[in-house]
SENUPA-417896 format. One record per residue (C-alpha): y, z, x; residue in three letters. Coordinates in nm, 2 decimals, padded with zeros to 4 digits. Layout:
<nodes>
<node Y="Y" Z="Z" X="X" aa="ALA"/>
...
</nodes>
This chain:
<nodes>
<node Y="01.46" Z="03.00" X="-02.94" aa="MET"/>
<node Y="01.15" Z="03.24" X="-02.86" aa="ASN"/>
<node Y="00.98" Z="03.31" X="-02.54" aa="ARG"/>
<node Y="00.73" Z="03.06" X="-02.64" aa="ARG"/>
<node Y="00.94" Z="02.79" X="-02.75" aa="GLU"/>
<node Y="01.16" Z="02.82" X="-02.41" aa="PHE"/>
<node Y="00.86" Z="02.77" X="-02.20" aa="PHE"/>
<node Y="00.76" Z="02.48" X="-02.39" aa="GLU"/>
<node Y="01.08" Z="02.36" X="-02.37" aa="ALA"/>
<node Y="01.10" Z="02.38" X="-02.00" aa="LEU"/>
<node Y="00.76" Z="02.22" X="-01.92" aa="ALA"/>
<node Y="00.88" Z="01.94" X="-02.17" aa="ALA"/>
<node Y="01.20" Z="01.88" X="-01.96" aa="ALA"/>
<node Y="00.98" Z="01.89" X="-01.62" aa="ALA"/>
<node Y="00.82" Z="01.60" X="-01.72" aa="ILE"/>
<node Y="01.05" Z="01.37" X="-01.89" aa="VAL"/>
<node Y="01.03" Z="01.04" X="-01.70" aa="PRO"/>
<node Y="01.32" Z="00.87" X="-01.55" aa="THR"/>
<node Y="01.49" Z="00.56" X="-01.67" aa="LEU"/>
<node Y="01.28" Z="00.32" X="-01.43" aa="ALA"/>
<node Y="00.95" Z="00.51" X="-01.49" aa="GLN"/>
<node Y="01.05" Z="00.48" X="-01.89" aa="ARG"/>
<node Y="01.12" Z="00.06" X="-01.82" aa="ASP"/>
<node Y="00.84" Z="00.04" X="-01.59" aa="SER"/>
<node Y="00.58" Z="00.22" X="-01.84" aa="ALA"/>
<node Y="00.74" Z="-00.01" X="-02.14" aa="LEU"/>
<node Y="00.66" Z="-00.32" X="-01.94" aa="GLU"/>
<node Y="00.31" Z="-00.26" X="-01.77" aa="TRP"/>
<node Y="00.16" Z="00.02" X="-01.98" aa="GLY"/>
<node Y="00.22" Z="00.29" X="-01.73" aa="ALA"/>
<node Y="00.50" Z="00.38" X="-01.49" aa="PRO"/>
<node Y="00.43" Z="00.15" X="-01.12" aa="VAL"/>
<node Y="00.47" Z="00.31" X="-00.78" aa="PHE"/>
<node Y="00.44" Z="00.05" X="-00.50" aa="ASP"/>
<node Y="00.30" Z="00.19" X="-00.19" aa="VAL"/>
<node Y="00.40" Z="-00.10" X="00.03" aa="HIS"/>
<node Y="00.75" Z="-00.18" X="00.00" aa="PHE"/>
<node Y="00.95" Z="-00.32" X="00.34" aa="HIS"/>
<node Y="01.30" Z="-00.20" X="00.35" aa="LEU"/>
<node Y="01.56" Z="-00.46" X="00.26" aa="ARG"/>
<node Y="01.89" Z="-00.45" X="00.47" aa="PRO"/>
<node Y="02.09" Z="-00.39" X="00.19" aa="GLN"/>
<node Y="02.05" Z="-00.11" X="-00.11" aa="PRO"/>
<node Y="02.11" Z="-00.40" X="-00.36" aa="ALA"/>
<node Y="01.81" Z="-00.59" X="-00.24" aa="GLY"/>
<node Y="01.56" Z="-00.31" X="-00.27" aa="ASN"/>
<node Y="01.65" Z="-00.28" X="-00.64" aa="LEU"/>
<node Y="01.67" Z="-00.61" X="-00.75" aa="ALA"/>
<node Y="01.30" Z="-00.64" X="-00.65" aa="HIS"/>
<node Y="01.21" Z="-00.32" X="-00.80" aa="LEU"/>
<node Y="01.39" Z="-00.35" X="-01.13" aa="ASP"/>
<node Y="01.28" Z="-00.71" X="-01.17" aa="GLY"/>
<node Y="00.94" Z="-00.63" X="-01.11" aa="ALA"/>
<node Y="00.93" Z="-00.38" X="-01.33" aa="GLY"/>
<node Y="00.85" Z="-00.11" X="-01.06" aa="VAL"/>
<node Y="00.95" Z="00.23" X="-01.13" aa="ALA"/>
<node Y="00.91" Z="00.39" X="-00.76" aa="LYS"/>
<node Y="00.86" Z="00.25" X="-00.42" aa="ALA"/>
<node Y="00.71" Z="00.37" X="-00.04" aa="ASN"/>
<node Y="00.94" Z="00.21" X="00.18" aa="LEU"/>
<node Y="00.79" Z="00.09" X="00.53" aa="LEU"/>
<node Y="01.04" Z="00.12" X="00.79" aa="THR"/>
<node Y="01.03" Z="00.07" X="01.18" aa="ARG"/>
<node Y="01.20" Z="00.26" X="01.46" aa="GLY"/>
<node Y="01.50" Z="00.48" X="01.37" aa="ARG"/>
<node Y="01.63" Z="00.37" X="01.03" aa="ALA"/>
<node Y="01.72" Z="00.71" X="00.88" aa="LEU"/>
<node Y="02.09" Z="00.64" X="00.81" aa="ASP"/>
<node Y="01.98" Z="00.31" X="00.63" aa="GLN"/>
<node Y="01.72" Z="00.53" X="00.41" aa="LEU"/>
<node Y="01.98" Z="00.80" X="00.35" aa="LYS"/>
<node Y="02.23" Z="00.54" X="00.19" aa="ALA"/>
<node Y="01.94" Z="00.39" X="-00.02" aa="LEU"/>
<node Y="01.80" Z="00.71" X="-00.13" aa="GLN"/>
<node Y="02.15" Z="00.84" X="-00.24" aa="ALA"/>
<node Y="02.20" Z="00.48" X="-00.44" aa="ALA"/>
<node Y="01.88" Z="00.54" X="-00.63" aa="ALA"/>
<node Y="01.78" Z="00.92" X="-00.62" aa="PRO"/>
<node Y="01.41" Z="00.98" X="-00.68" aa="GLU"/>
<node Y="01.30" Z="00.60" X="-00.63" aa="ARG"/>
<node Y="01.19" Z="00.59" X="-00.30" aa="PHE"/>
<node Y="00.96" Z="00.77" X="-00.02" aa="THR"/>
<node Y="00.91" Z="00.65" X="00.32" aa="TRP"/>
<node Y="00.68" Z="00.57" X="00.59" aa="PHE"/>
<node Y="00.77" Z="00.53" X="00.95" aa="SER"/>
<node Y="00.64" Z="00.27" X="01.23" aa="SER"/>
<node Y="00.69" Z="00.23" X="01.58" aa="TYR"/>
<node Y="00.57" Z="00.04" X="01.87" aa="ASN"/>
<node Y="00.21" Z="00.18" X="01.93" aa="VAL"/>
<node Y="00.24" Z="00.07" X="02.31" aa="THR"/>
<node Y="00.53" Z="00.28" X="02.41" aa="GLN"/>
<node Y="00.49" Z="00.61" X="02.58" aa="PRO"/>
<node Y="00.76" Z="00.78" X="02.35" aa="ASP"/>
<node Y="00.56" Z="00.65" X="02.02" aa="ALA"/>
<node Y="00.44" Z="01.04" X="01.92" aa="GLU"/>
<node Y="00.76" Z="01.19" X="01.96" aa="GLN"/>
<node Y="00.94" Z="00.93" X="01.78" aa="VAL"/>
<node Y="00.69" Z="00.94" X="01.49" aa="LEU"/>
<node Y="00.70" Z="01.29" X="01.48" aa="THR"/>
<node Y="01.07" Z="01.32" X="01.45" aa="GLN"/>
<node Y="01.05" Z="01.09" X="01.14" aa="ALA"/>
<node Y="00.80" Z="01.32" X="00.97" aa="VAL"/>
<node Y="01.04" Z="01.61" X="01.05" aa="LYS"/>
<node Y="01.33" Z="01.39" X="00.88" aa="ASN"/>
<node Y="01.13" Z="01.32" X="00.59" aa="GLY"/>
<node Y="00.87" Z="01.05" X="00.65" aa="ALA"/>
<node Y="00.56" Z="01.10" X="00.42" aa="GLN"/>
<node Y="00.36" Z="00.86" X="00.65" aa="GLY"/>
<node Y="00.30" Z="00.63" X="00.92" aa="PHE"/>
<node Y="00.30" Z="00.26" X="00.87" aa="GLY"/>
<node Y="00.27" Z="-00.02" X="00.84" aa="GLU"/>
<node Y="00.11" Z="-00.01" X="01.16" aa="MET"/>
<node Y="00.12" Z="-00.39" X="01.27" aa="LYS"/>
<node Y="00.05" Z="-00.43" X="01.64" aa="PHE"/>
<node Y="-00.12" Z="-00.64" X="01.88" aa="HIS"/>
<node Y="-00.39" Z="-00.41" X="01.95" aa="VAL"/>
<node Y="-00.76" Z="-00.34" X="01.87" aa="ALA"/>
<node Y="-00.81" Z="-00.10" X="01.55" aa="ALA"/>
<node Y="-01.03" Z="00.15" X="01.80" aa="ASP"/>
<node Y="-00.82" Z="00.11" X="02.11" aa="GLY"/>
<node Y="-00.64" Z="00.39" X="02.27" aa="PRO"/>
<node Y="-00.29" Z="00.31" X="02.13" aa="GLU"/>
<node Y="-00.40" Z="00.35" X="01.78" aa="LEU"/>
<node Y="-00.63" Z="00.64" X="01.82" aa="ARG"/>
<node Y="-00.33" Z="00.83" X="01.98" aa="ARG"/>
<node Y="-00.17" Z="00.77" X="01.61" aa="MET"/>
<node Y="-00.48" Z="00.88" X="01.45" aa="TYR"/>
<node Y="-00.49" Z="01.20" X="01.60" aa="ALA"/>
<node Y="-00.13" Z="01.24" X="01.55" aa="LEU"/>
<node Y="-00.15" Z="01.18" X="01.16" aa="ALA"/>
<node Y="-00.43" Z="01.43" X="01.14" aa="ALA"/>
<node Y="-00.22" Z="01.70" X="01.32" aa="ASP"/>
<node Y="00.09" Z="01.62" X="01.07" aa="LEU"/>
<node Y="-00.14" Z="01.60" X="00.77" aa="ARG"/>
<node Y="00.01" Z="01.26" X="00.66" aa="VAL"/>
<node Y="-00.15" Z="00.93" X="00.59" aa="PRO"/>
<node Y="-00.16" Z="00.61" X="00.84" aa="ILE"/>
<node Y="-00.12" Z="00.26" X="00.68" aa="LEU"/>
<node Y="-00.29" Z="-00.02" X="00.89" aa="ILE"/>
<node Y="-00.26" Z="-00.40" X="00.90" aa="HIS"/>
<node Y="-00.61" Z="-00.56" X="01.01" aa="PHE"/>
<node Y="-00.60" Z="-00.93" X="01.05" aa="GLN"/>
<node Y="-00.82" Z="-01.16" X="01.23" aa="GLU"/>
<node Y="-00.71" Z="-01.50" X="01.16" aa="VAL"/>
<node Y="-00.37" Z="-01.65" X="01.25" aa="ASP"/>
<node Y="-00.15" Z="-01.74" X="00.93" aa="HIS"/>
<node Y="00.07" Z="-01.98" X="01.17" aa="VAL"/>
<node Y="-00.06" Z="-02.15" X="01.52" aa="PRO"/>
<node Y="-00.02" Z="-01.85" X="01.80" aa="ASN"/>
<node Y="00.05" Z="-01.58" X="01.57" aa="GLU"/>
<node Y="-00.21" Z="-01.36" X="01.70" aa="GLY"/>
<node Y="-00.42" Z="-01.09" X="01.53" aa="THR"/>
<node Y="-00.34" Z="-00.73" X="01.47" aa="TRP"/>
<node Y="-00.54" Z="-00.43" X="01.45" aa="SER"/>
<node Y="-00.91" Z="-00.63" X="01.54" aa="THR"/>
<node Y="-01.25" Z="-00.52" X="01.49" aa="GLY"/>
<node Y="-01.22" Z="-00.36" X="01.14" aa="PHE"/>
<node Y="-01.57" Z="-00.48" X="01.04" aa="ALA"/>
<node Y="-01.74" Z="-00.41" X="01.37" aa="LYS"/>
<node Y="-01.59" Z="-00.10" X="01.49" aa="THR"/>
<node Y="-01.38" Z="00.09" X="01.23" aa="PHE"/>
<node Y="-01.66" Z="00.28" X="01.07" aa="GLU"/>
<node Y="-01.69" Z="00.45" X="01.43" aa="SER"/>
<node Y="-01.31" Z="00.51" X="01.37" aa="VAL"/>
<node Y="-01.37" Z="00.70" X="01.04" aa="LEU"/>
<node Y="-01.61" Z="00.90" X="01.16" aa="LYS"/>
<node Y="-01.41" Z="01.02" X="01.49" aa="SER"/>
<node Y="-01.12" Z="01.09" X="01.29" aa="TYR"/>
<node Y="-01.24" Z="01.25" X="00.96" aa="PRO"/>
<node Y="-00.94" Z="01.46" X="00.92" aa="LYS"/>
<node Y="-00.71" Z="01.16" X="00.94" aa="THR"/>
<node Y="-00.64" Z="00.98" X="00.58" aa="THR"/>
<node Y="-00.66" Z="00.59" X="00.65" aa="PHE"/>
<node Y="-00.50" Z="00.36" X="00.42" aa="ILE"/>
<node Y="-00.63" Z="-00.01" X="00.47" aa="GLY"/>
<node Y="-00.42" Z="-00.33" X="00.42" aa="HIS"/>
<node Y="-00.43" Z="-00.71" X="00.49" aa="ALA"/>
<node Y="-00.67" Z="-01.00" X="00.54" aa="ASP"/>
<node Y="-00.93" Z="-00.87" X="00.73" aa="ALA"/>
<node Y="-00.96" Z="-00.53" X="00.50" aa="PHE"/>
<node Y="-00.96" Z="-00.75" X="00.17" aa="TRP"/>
<node Y="-01.17" Z="-01.05" X="00.32" aa="ALA"/>
<node Y="-01.46" Z="-00.80" X="00.39" aa="ASN"/>
<node Y="-01.51" Z="-00.71" X="00.04" aa="VAL"/>
<node Y="-01.75" Z="-00.96" X="00.06" aa="SER"/>
<node Y="-02.06" Z="-00.94" X="00.26" aa="GLU"/>
<node Y="-02.04" Z="-01.31" X="00.36" aa="ASP"/>
<node Y="-01.70" Z="-01.31" X="00.52" aa="TYR"/>
<node Y="-01.69" Z="-01.38" X="00.92" aa="ARG"/>
<node Y="-01.32" Z="-01.37" X="01.01" aa="ASN"/>
<node Y="-01.32" Z="-01.75" X="00.90" aa="ASP"/>
<node Y="-01.03" Z="-01.79" X="00.68" aa="ALA"/>
<node Y="-00.71" Z="-01.62" X="00.60" aa="VAL"/>
<node Y="-00.77" Z="-01.58" X="00.20" aa="TYR"/>
<node Y="-01.16" Z="-01.68" X="00.13" aa="PRO"/>
<node Y="-01.21" Z="-01.84" X="-00.22" aa="THR"/>
<node Y="-01.53" Z="-01.81" X="-00.45" aa="GLY"/>
<node Y="-01.76" Z="-01.57" X="-00.55" aa="PRO"/>
<node Y="-01.77" Z="-01.22" X="-00.38" aa="ILE"/>
<node Y="-02.11" Z="-01.12" X="-00.23" aa="ARG"/>
<node Y="-02.17" Z="-00.76" X="-00.27" aa="ARG"/>
<node Y="-02.22" Z="-00.55" X="00.03" aa="GLY"/>
<node Y="-01.91" Z="-00.61" X="00.21" aa="GLY"/>
<node Y="-01.82" Z="-00.37" X="00.47" aa="VAL"/>
<node Y="-01.47" Z="-00.26" X="00.28" aa="THR"/>
<node Y="-01.66" Z="-00.19" X="-00.03" aa="ASP"/>
<node Y="-01.91" Z="00.01" X="00.12" aa="ARG"/>
<node Y="-01.63" Z="00.20" X="00.34" aa="LEU"/>
<node Y="-01.44" Z="00.29" X="00.04" aa="LEU"/>
<node Y="-01.73" Z="00.47" X="-00.12" aa="GLY"/>
<node Y="-01.90" Z="00.64" X="00.18" aa="ASP"/>
<node Y="-01.62" Z="00.77" X="00.34" aa="TYR"/>
<node Y="-01.35" Z="00.99" X="00.19" aa="PRO"/>
<node Y="-01.06" Z="00.98" X="00.43" aa="ASN"/>
<node Y="-01.00" Z="00.58" X="00.38" aa="ILE"/>
<node Y="-00.78" Z="00.42" X="00.09" aa="PHE"/>
<node Y="-00.72" Z="00.06" X="-00.02" aa="GLY"/>
<node Y="-00.35" Z="-00.05" X="-00.05" aa="ASP"/>
<node Y="-00.36" Z="-00.37" X="-00.28" aa="LEU"/>
<node Y="-00.08" Z="-00.53" X="-00.18" aa="SER"/>
<node Y="00.01" Z="-00.88" X="-00.02" aa="ALA"/>
<node Y="-00.17" Z="-01.21" X="-00.11" aa="VAL"/>
<node Y="-00.46" Z="-01.05" X="00.05" aa="SER"/>
<node Y="-00.51" Z="-00.79" X="-00.19" aa="GLY"/>
<node Y="-00.41" Z="-01.02" X="-00.45" aa="ASN"/>
<node Y="-00.67" Z="-01.27" X="-00.35" aa="ASN"/>
<node Y="-00.93" Z="-01.03" X="-00.33" aa="ALA"/>
<node Y="-00.92" Z="-00.91" X="-00.68" aa="MET"/>
<node Y="-00.84" Z="-01.26" X="-00.85" aa="ALA"/>
<node Y="-01.09" Z="-01.47" X="-00.70" aa="ARG"/>
<node Y="-01.41" Z="-01.30" X="-00.88" aa="ASP"/>
<node Y="-01.33" Z="-01.15" X="-01.22" aa="PRO"/>
<node Y="-01.67" Z="-00.98" X="-01.27" aa="GLY"/>
<node Y="-01.69" Z="-00.81" X="-00.92" aa="PHE"/>
<node Y="-01.32" Z="-00.71" X="-00.97" aa="THR"/>
<node Y="-01.36" Z="-00.49" X="-01.28" aa="ALA"/>
<node Y="-01.70" Z="-00.32" X="-01.13" aa="ASP"/>
<node Y="-01.52" Z="-00.28" X="-00.80" aa="PHE"/>
<node Y="-01.21" Z="-00.12" X="-00.98" aa="LEU"/>
<node Y="-01.40" Z="00.11" X="-01.17" aa="LYS"/>
<node Y="-01.61" Z="00.21" X="-00.89" aa="ARG"/>
<node Y="-01.33" Z="00.30" X="-00.64" aa="HIS"/>
<node Y="-01.09" Z="00.38" X="-00.89" aa="GLN"/>
<node Y="-00.97" Z="00.73" X="-00.73" aa="ASN"/>
<node Y="-00.97" Z="00.53" X="-00.37" aa="LYS"/>
<node Y="-00.71" Z="00.22" X="-00.45" aa="LEU"/>
<node Y="-00.34" Z="00.21" X="-00.46" aa="ILE"/>
<node Y="-00.10" Z="-00.05" X="-00.59" aa="PHE"/>
<node Y="00.14" Z="-00.19" X="-00.34" aa="GLY"/>
<node Y="00.34" Z="-00.55" X="-00.33" aa="SER"/>
<node Y="00.43" Z="-00.63" X="00.02" aa="ASP"/>
<node Y="00.63" Z="-00.90" X="-00.14" aa="CYS"/>
<node Y="00.94" Z="-01.07" X="00.01" aa="SER"/>
<node Y="01.08" Z="-01.24" X="-00.30" aa="CYS"/>
<node Y="01.43" Z="-01.17" X="-00.41" aa="SER"/>
<node Y="01.44" Z="-01.05" X="-00.76" aa="ASP"/>
<node Y="01.09" Z="-00.94" X="-00.87" aa="GLY"/>
<node Y="01.03" Z="-01.26" X="-01.04" aa="HIS"/>
<node Y="00.92" Z="-01.48" X="-00.73" aa="GLY"/>
<node Y="01.27" Z="-01.62" X="-00.63" aa="GLY"/>
<node Y="01.23" Z="-01.73" X="-00.28" aa="GLY"/>
<node Y="00.91" Z="-01.64" X="-00.24" aa="TYR"/>
<node Y="00.70" Z="-01.90" X="00.00" aa="ASP"/>
<node Y="00.36" Z="-01.82" X="00.20" aa="ASN"/>
<node Y="00.24" Z="-02.14" X="00.37" aa="PRO"/>
<node Y="-00.12" Z="-02.01" X="00.38" aa="ALA"/>
<node Y="-00.13" Z="-01.97" X="00.00" aa="ALA"/>
<node Y="00.06" Z="-02.23" X="-00.17" aa="PRO"/>
<node Y="-00.09" Z="-02.09" X="-00.52" aa="ARG"/>
<node Y="00.18" Z="-01.83" X="-00.48" aa="MET"/>
<node Y="00.50" Z="-02.03" X="-00.43" aa="ALA"/>
<node Y="00.75" Z="-01.91" X="-00.63" aa="GLY"/>
<node Y="00.55" Z="-01.61" X="-00.76" aa="LYS"/>
<node Y="00.62" Z="-01.26" X="-00.73" aa="CYS"/>
<node Y="00.30" Z="-01.09" X="-00.54" aa="VAL"/>
<node Y="00.36" Z="-00.78" X="-00.73" aa="ALA"/>
<node Y="00.39" Z="-00.90" X="-01.09" aa="ARG"/>
<node Y="00.08" Z="-01.13" X="-00.99" aa="GLU"/>
<node Y="-00.15" Z="-00.83" X="-00.88" aa="THR"/>
<node Y="-00.02" Z="-00.59" X="-01.16" aa="LEU"/>
<node Y="-00.10" Z="-00.89" X="-01.40" aa="SER"/>
<node Y="-00.49" Z="-00.87" X="-01.25" aa="VAL"/>
<node Y="-00.50" Z="-00.55" X="-01.22" aa="LEU"/>
<node Y="-00.39" Z="-00.48" X="-01.61" aa="LYS"/>
<node Y="-00.66" Z="-00.74" X="-01.75" aa="ARG"/>
<node Y="-00.94" Z="-00.64" X="-01.51" aa="SER"/>
<node Y="-00.98" Z="-00.24" X="-01.60" aa="THR"/>
<node Y="-00.88" Z="00.03" X="-01.87" aa="SER"/>
<node Y="-00.58" Z="00.16" X="-01.90" aa="PRO"/>
<node Y="-00.69" Z="00.48" X="-01.76" aa="GLU"/>
<node Y="-00.82" Z="00.33" X="-01.45" aa="ILE"/>
<node Y="-00.47" Z="00.12" X="-01.45" aa="PHE"/>
<node Y="-00.28" Z="00.40" X="-01.46" aa="GLN"/>
<node Y="-00.46" Z="00.58" X="-01.16" aa="LYS"/>
<node Y="-00.41" Z="00.29" X="-00.92" aa="ILE"/>
<node Y="-00.07" Z="00.21" X="-01.00" aa="VAL"/>
<node Y="00.06" Z="00.57" X="-01.04" aa="TRP"/>
<node Y="-00.12" Z="00.86" X="-01.00" aa="GLY"/>
<node Y="-00.32" Z="00.78" X="-00.69" aa="ASN"/>
<node Y="-00.02" Z="00.72" X="-00.49" aa="ALA"/>
<node Y="00.11" Z="01.05" X="-00.61" aa="HIS"/>
<node Y="-00.21" Z="01.25" X="-00.51" aa="GLY"/>
<node Y="-00.22" Z="01.09" X="-00.18" aa="LEU"/>
<node Y="00.14" Z="01.14" X="-00.08" aa="LEU"/>
<node Y="00.16" Z="01.51" X="-00.24" aa="ARG"/>
<node Y="00.44" Z="01.40" X="-00.47" aa="ILE"/>
<node Y="00.50" Z="01.66" X="-00.77" aa="PRO"/>
</nodes>
């Protein structure tokens, strides 16, 4: 083998996909990275959902000190998981705990889901810390109860979050959940969990994704699925315009990647379905293979700086 052949072989070996990536690409036309996957108690439960949904890799969302559990899962499935860490932002040691998580290998903060204002002092501390540590922060925005007395989370997205983006230009934000995705439509007024019908252009989320380089959209959960499924004409254009700012995620609690045990009382249309599969299907039929590949694989790797 001559020098040129050696380096060609070396380069080819470096990009040979894992078995999981190949299986994912065979099913969906591209390997799939799930940016919003909640850590299951047992390694087998995590892998059952990924394999069942045709997902090659996932970003685990953890709470508190879960390092031993993470190490066990990563040992059971090397190269298939990255992770984010979250911690109660009202506690005085939140910055210390999250800084240590990043030192231990966490590649971001999240899911930040707490009963505080999106522009309040508790989350502002986290925004500044994320900028200092150069990691993204994934936020759950919700203004309407799913069940009675559930409460709201990271409130004020439509009215105040633009000022946050201006105040923290070095922070990378990932938006998620009901208020974030319902506000793709200009006529949303915090009056429904999952609004239906045609989307009126000019919504806050659509505008912020276009105007600010430091905010990205996590397409997970019923909220992301609903926003992409309710108005096919809008969706095709939205995916094209924001193709570099959108990331696939599932936030699905089904047991097997095929809808086993899944039930969301606020979204009866999704009963017995896998959110990951439903959203991947919407994305695949709504855009080109090139844009689909960015949204389900490339953008996550770029954002998390994964080789």
